[in-house]
C-alpha positions in Angstrom: -17.7 0.6 -28.8 -17.8 -0.7 -32.5 -21.3 -2.1 -31.7 -22.6 1.1 -30.5 -21.3 3.1 -33.6 -23.0 0.4 -35.9 -26.2 0.3 -34.0 -26.5 3.9 -34.1 -25.8 4.1 -38.0 -28.5 1.2 -38.3 -31.0 3.5 -36.2 -30.3 6.6 -38.3 -31.0 4.6 -41.8 -34.0 3.1 -40.3 -35.0 6.6 -39.2 -34.9 7.9 -42.5 -36.4 4.8 -44.5 -39.3 3.7 -41.9 -42.1 5.6 -40.0 -44.2 5.3 -37.1 -43.9 2.1 -35.2 -40.7 0.8 -37.2 -38.8 3.8 -35.9 -39.9 3.2 -32.4 -38.8 -0.5 -32.6 -35.3 0.5 -34.0 -34.9 3.0 -31.3 -35.8 0.7 -28.6 -33.6 -2.0 -30.0 -30.5 0.8 -30.0 -31.2 1.6 -26.4 -30.9 -2.0 -25.2 -27.9 -2.8 -27.0 -26.1 0.4 -25.8 -26.9 -0.4 -22.4 -25.8 -4.0 -22.7 -22.6 -2.6 -23.9 -22.2 0.0 -21.0 -22.9 -3.1 -18.7 -20.2 -5.2 -20.4 -17.5 -2.6 -20.3 -18.4 -1.7 -16.4 -18.0 -5.5 -15.5 -14.7 -5.6 -17.3 -13.3 -2.7 -15.8 -14.3 -4.3 -12.2 -12.4 -7.4 -12.9 -9.2 -5.6 -14.1 -9.5 -3.7 -10.5 -9.7 -7.1 -8.5 -6.9 -8.4 -10.4 -4.9 -5.3 -9.7 -5.9 -5.3 -6.2 -4.9 -8.9 -5.7 -1.8 -8.8 -7.8 1.6 -9.0 -5.6 4.8 -8.7 -7.2 7.3 -11.2 -6.2 11.1 -10.8 -6.3 13.5 -13.8 -5.4 10.5 -15.5 -3.7 9.9 -12.2 -1.6 6.8 -10.0 -1.7 7.3 -6.3 -2.7 5.3 -3.6 -1.2 5.9 0.2 -1.7 6.1 3.2 -4.3 9.3 2.2 -5.9 10.7 -1.1 -6.8 14.3 -1.7 -6.3 17.3 -3.8 -7.3 18.6 -6.2 -4.9 22.5 -4.8 -4.5 24.5 -4.6 -1.3 22.6 -3.9 1.9 23.7 -3.1 5.4 22.4 -4.1 9.0 20.2 -2.0 10.9 23.1 -1.4 13.2 25.5 0.1 10.5 22.3 2.1 9.1 22.1 3.4 12.6 26.0 4.3 13.1 25.9 6.0 9.6 23.2 8.2 10.6 24.6 9.1 14.1 27.9 9.9 12.3 26.9 11.9 9.3 23.0 12.8 10.0 21.6 10.7 7.0 21.7 6.9 5.3 20.2 6.1 1.9 20.1 2.6 0.5 19.2 -0.8 1.4 18.7 -2.3 4.9 18.3 -5.8 6.0 16.3 -6.0 9.1 14.4 -8.5 11.5 10.8 -7.1 12.3 10.0 -6.6 16.0 6.5 -5.2 15.6 4.0 -4.5 12.7 1.2 -1.8 12.9 -1.9 -4.3 13.7 -4.3 -1.8 12.4 -3.1 -1.3 8.7 0.6 -2.4 8.4 1.5 1.1 8.1 4.7 0.9 9.9 7.0 -1.5 11.6 9.7 -1.8 14.1 13.1 -3.3 13.5 15.6 -4.9 15.8 19.1 -3.6 16.6 21.7 -6.0 18.0 21.1 -4.7 21.6 17.6 -5.4 21.1 16.4 -1.7 21.0 14.2 -0.9 18.0 14.3 1.4 15.2 10.8 2.6 13.7 10.3 2.3 10.0 7.5 4.6 8.5 6.1 3.6 4.8 6.4 6.6 2.8 3.0 7.7 1.3 1.2 5.4 4.0 1.6 1.8 1.8 1.4 -1.0 4.3 2.5 -4.5 4.6 0.1 -7.6 5.8 -0.7 -6.9 9.3 -0.2 -10.6 10.3 3.5 -10.7 9.1 5.1 -12.1 12.3 7.8 -10.5 14.2 11.1 -12.4 13.6 10.7 -12.1 9.8 13.8 -10.7 8.0 12.9 -8.0 5.2 14.9 -5.9 2.9 14.1 -2.3 2.9 15.0 0.7 0.6 14.8 4.2 1.8 16.4 6.9 4.0 17.7 6.6 7.7 17.5 10.0 9.4 17.2 11.7 12.8 13.6 12.2 13.3 11.4 14.0 15.9 8.4 11.9 16.7 5.6 14.4 18.1 3.7 13.6 21.4 0.5 13.6 19.0 2.2 10.8 16.7 3.5 8.7 19.8 -0.1 8.7 21.0 -1.3 7.8 17.6 0.9 4.7 17.7 -0.6 3.7 20.9 -4.2 4.4 19.6 -3.2 2.0 16.7 -2.2 -0.8 18.8 -5.5 -0.1 21.1 -7.7 -0.3 17.9 -5.9 -3.7 16.9 -6.9 -5.2 20.3 -3.7 -4.7 22.2 -4.1 -3.6 25.9 -3.0 0.0 26.1 -3.5 2.0 29.7 -4.1 5.4 30.3 -0.3 5.3 32.0 0.8 4.5 28.7 -0.4 7.7 27.3 0.3 9.8 30.5 4.0 8.6 30.1 4.3 10.5 26.8 5.2 13.9 27.8 7.6 15.2 25.3 8.8 14.9 21.4 11.1 11.9 20.9 14.1 12.4 18.9 15.4 9.2 17.5 16.9 7.6 14.3 14.0 6.2 12.3 13.9 4.8 8.6 11.7 6.4 5.9 10.9 3.5 3.9 9.7 3.5 0.0 9.9 -0.1 -0.9 10.2 -3.4 1.3 10.6 -7.2 0.5 8.7 -9.4 3.0 8.6 -13.3 2.9 5.1 -14.6 2.2 3.1 -15.2 5.4 2.4 -19.0 6.0 
């Protein structure tokens, strides 16, 4: 930017002290320098964006994804979170869980296992995602709110659409089986620590 100001100053001085052809040469030179400066700045901004997009925050060897970073304090199991929600209506804090399934389209939701092998759906607040190739069986630590939630017929079918778009086999019977809203415990997650995929 200093170069632009300096170049414009030179141009003004030249414009008042020279005439005709000299003025045109100075104008042309200033124009070229301004365009070069703009291109350099645009290139620098592109590089910064790429670095930001590739940057992953690591915490104790785990990758962080989400809206709010959190401190690793005490956590509970999925079953303990589930029981608390059923008894009090809500839970807030850290949960350690084993992944059962990851949204293969965008990594924007997961399911985690309870001890009885049933699952709890985890929705990522503000639609962030984790790597879609994160395998089932990985242990993760999540921060957020457990609650009793209603999953509409439309959203249940949307989950099937995600699976279908990701190449999984989904039949019409799977869609037809969804006939009512699902009331269940879910986890609204605003930050998650995931082991790096190998």
